[in-house]
C-alpha positions, 0 to 999 in steps of 0.5 A: 796180258795184264789185268784191268780195272773195269770202271762202271757207271753205277747209274746205268751199269754201263762200262765207262772205261778200263785201265791197266792194273798195276802189279806189286812189282809196278807199285815197288818201282813207283815207290823207288821213283818217288824215293829217288825224286824225294832227294831232289824235291825236298831241296826245292824252296817253299816259294817254288813249291807254292808256285807249282801248286798255284799252277796246278790248281789253275789247271784243274779249275780250267778242266773242272767240267771234264773232271766233274763229269768223270766223277759223276759217271764213275761215282754217280753223284749229281753233276753239281755236287761233282763240280762242287767237289772239284772246287773243294779239292782246289781249296786244299791246294790253294790253302797249302800253297800258302802254308808251304811258306809258313813252315817255321822253326824256332829258337829256344832260350838256352839253359847254359850260356854257351848253348844255342837251341834251334828247332827245324822242320823237314819233309818226312819223305815218301808219302803213300795214300789210299783214298775212297770212292765217295770223294775221289778228288777231294780226299786225294787233294786233302792228302796230296796238297800238304804232302807236296807243300811240305816237300814230300813226294806223293804216291796215291792208290785211288779207289778201283771204283773211281780212278778216272777222275783222280788220274786226270787230277794228278795228270794235271800236276805234271802239266803244271810243272811237277817233275815225274815222280813227285806226284804219282798214282797206282792202279791196283787192288787195295790189298796189294797196294796196302801191303806193299805201302805198309811194308816198304821201308822207303815209304815214311808215311801212310795216310788212308781214308776209308773203313775202320776195319781196313784202317786197323789192318793198315795200322798193323802192317805199318807197325812193322816199320813204325811208320807215321800214319794218318787214318780217317776212318768210319763214322756213325754221326748223330744229329740232335735237334733240341726243343729250342732249335729253329726248325727251318734251319734244322731241316735245311742243314739236316738235309745237307748233312744226311743226303750229300752224295746220297748219304755215302759219306763218313760224316753223314748224319746217320742217327737223328735224336729229336726232342719229343716237344718238336719231334712231330713238327720237325719230322713233317717238315723234314719229310716234306722237303725230302720228298722233293729230292729227285732221284736219278742219273747224276748227269741230269741237272735236276737230280739231287740223289744219285745211285748207290756205288754198287750192289753191295751198298744198295743191299745194305741200305735196303736191309737197314730199311726193312729191319727198321720196318720189321721193328716198328719203324714208320716210313714217312718218306721214301722207302723204296729201291730199284736196281733194274738199271742202276742202284737207286734208293729213295731218300727215306725218313723213318720215325719211331726209331728204336735202339735195336734197329740196325740203322741206329747201330751201324753206319748205313752209308745211304739215304736213310734218316731214322728219327728217335725222340728224347726228353732230356738233353743229357740222355741225348748226349749219352745215346749220341756218344754210345758208339765206338765212332767219334768222327762227326756230330751235328746239333741244333739249338738257339740256346747258347747254354744248351749249345755249350753243353752239347758242344762239350758233351759230344765226343766227336772230332768235327761238330756242326752247331746249327751247321750241316756242312762243317768241312773246309780246307782251313779246319782240322778234320778228323775223328776220335775213338775208332774214327781215326788218328790225326787231322787233315786240313788247317795248319794241323794238316801239314804237321804229319808230313814234317819231321822236327829236329832240335839242334843243340849247339855249343858255341 
């Protein structure tokens, strides 16, 4: 009897579904299928690939409510957020359906009269992806769309906590007309999939979104075949509010940056640095708004904060809250958790945060906002940069000189200036330092799925 993956609703603890777990042999067979199909699919012209993608996005939108409900049941995020994720995922398919028709080569001026120098691009081959539970369809679409647009075949291992929405999303690709083997999924453990993907000589590219620790392991494995990799890894995002910030704007966007998906995103603001002149006013206004965020089952239309994904996630957040309290932090909103029938934690605001608190040194991955004050903008930049991560950072100021200082000084790949939601399909998304390698989105996002050839012709 084959093993199964049991999918649980983190808001209720109830079983949502169970699916067959693929063995390593199953994964190898799917890689072989992708490898064989690549020989055909790479010859499909760009306009035909684009048209397939347009049909895929159309079908997804027709099934948006169904997919959103699956996301909420297996992930816990509020249903409106889940519907927004589906639309966000479609935006990547829309974007790369157009980029498929813009994969250009070029000619290079020759250095000898009888030479012609031509640069061409071609798809890299079989792409294997490993995607996270926090955005089960969006993170998969961000990888699948440029891959198939470029002419690659694509194989993804969705997170075991949230495979159902991803499976439905990918099944619609077949319905749209993609041939079997062009887009596939495996339902396996991350360890099994990661090892098989990394070591396979038929997988030419590996792309991963998840923790830095797992990313490093995958990079080590991929080195054995010198595999092309894209890594979108951990974050520890600072949010800086300078003394000349518009407080209403700062509060609105700080809530968006902090509490999306209950704080369970890699770009969530994790450390707040607020200028001492406006710290009290900001904290009061921020806490007042945070207290209005309803906690509960994401299927309730009024809920803004769903559950933690599992008990381990819940326990980590509670540990960070208790550590902050023990070290002198003052809870001015939230602070309590309940896991009697789900993993719920109130959105929490802590003032008096100090550098020795866990929440200021580790990625909390939960709805906790610790606030520390600063006096000099250079000190805020230094503290914000004092981390091995460099994914996202946010800052609020109405003074363009201060804004430019922050923009140039903050060592992060994605910056939000008076904006807590800087992600979009057309922008290159990715981190510096230990937050990853490569970019996803924008014209930069299709390049990792292409190989560059130069042909020097003697005529």
